[in-house]
C-alpha positions in Angstrom: -34.2 91.1 24.6 -36.6 92.6 22.1 -40.3 92.8 21.3 -41.8 92.3 17.8 -45.5 92.1 17.2 -46.2 92.2 20.9 -44.1 89.1 21.5 -41.0 89.4 23.8 -38.0 87.4 22.6 -35.0 86.6 24.8 -32.5 86.8 22.0 -31.2 89.7 20.0 -33.1 90.8 16.8 -31.5 89.5 13.6 -32.0 90.8 10.1 -34.3 88.6 8.0 -32.6 86.7 5.2 -33.8 87.9 1.7 -33.1 87.1 -1.9 -31.5 90.1 -3.6 -30.7 88.7 -7.0 -30.6 85.4 -9.0 -29.3 84.1 -12.3 -30.8 81.0 -14.0 -28.0 78.7 -15.0 -30.0 76.0 -16.6 -33.5 74.5 -16.3 -34.1 74.0 -12.5 -30.7 75.4 -11.5 -29.8 79.0 -10.4 -27.4 81.1 -8.5 -29.1 83.0 -5.7 -27.6 86.1 -4.0 -28.8 86.6 -0.4 -28.9 89.7 1.8 -26.1 88.3 3.9 -23.7 88.7 0.9 -23.6 85.0 0.1 -24.2 83.5 -3.3 -25.4 79.9 -3.4 -26.4 77.4 -6.1 -30.0 76.1 -5.9 -31.2 72.9 -7.5 -35.0 73.4 -7.7 -35.7 69.8 -8.6 -36.0 69.2 -4.8 -39.2 71.2 -4.9 -41.0 68.9 -7.3 -41.9 66.4 -4.7 -44.4 68.9 -3.4 -47.7 69.4 -5.4 -47.6 73.2 -5.1 -44.4 73.3 -7.1 -45.6 71.0 -10.0 -46.1 73.9 -12.4 -42.3 74.5 -12.2 -41.9 71.4 -14.4 -42.8 73.7 -17.3 -39.6 75.4 -18.2 -41.4 78.6 -19.3 -43.0 78.9 -15.9 -39.7 78.1 -14.1 -37.9 80.8 -16.1 -40.6 83.4 -15.3 -39.3 83.6 -11.7 -39.1 87.0 -10.1 -38.2 88.5 -6.7 -41.1 89.6 -4.6 -40.9 90.5 -0.9 -37.4 89.2 -0.6 -37.9 85.7 -2.1 -38.4 83.9 -5.4 -41.9 83.9 -6.8 -43.7 82.4 -9.7 -47.2 82.7 -11.2 -48.0 86.2 -9.9 -46.9 85.3 -6.4 -49.1 82.1 -6.3 -45.9 80.0 -5.8 -43.0 81.0 -3.7 -40.5 79.6 -1.2 -39.2 81.1 2.0 -35.7 82.5 1.6 -34.5 80.5 4.6 -35.5 77.3 2.8 -33.8 78.4 -0.4 -30.7 79.0 1.7 -30.9 75.7 3.5 -31.5 73.7 0.3 -28.7 75.4 -1.7 -25.0 75.1 -1.5 -22.1 77.5 -1.4 -20.9 79.1 -4.6 -17.8 81.0 -5.3 -17.6 82.9 -8.5 -14.4 82.3 -10.6 -12.0 85.1 -10.6 -11.8 87.1 -13.9 -8.7 86.6 -15.9 -7.2 89.8 -17.4 -4.9 89.5 -20.3 
């Protein structure tokens, strides 16, 4: 049991999931690194069905993404998406092993 913001929870506290790094692969595709150590591939085209994300159709705007407050943010923090949703809408990625010669 724990208390947060004067609310008592019956479960144990968990660390919030955050975005710690990202790499744009192509327009609307990126690899996201999360605070739990996982890397996942995110296809941002799923966001375009929502009006708030329409500016991301512009590749320049999409590529101007940054990390703010543990999540991805665009347009000076006017557009963002919860890290939990990024995680849910992405899929597992395993980086290829480096080949040494």
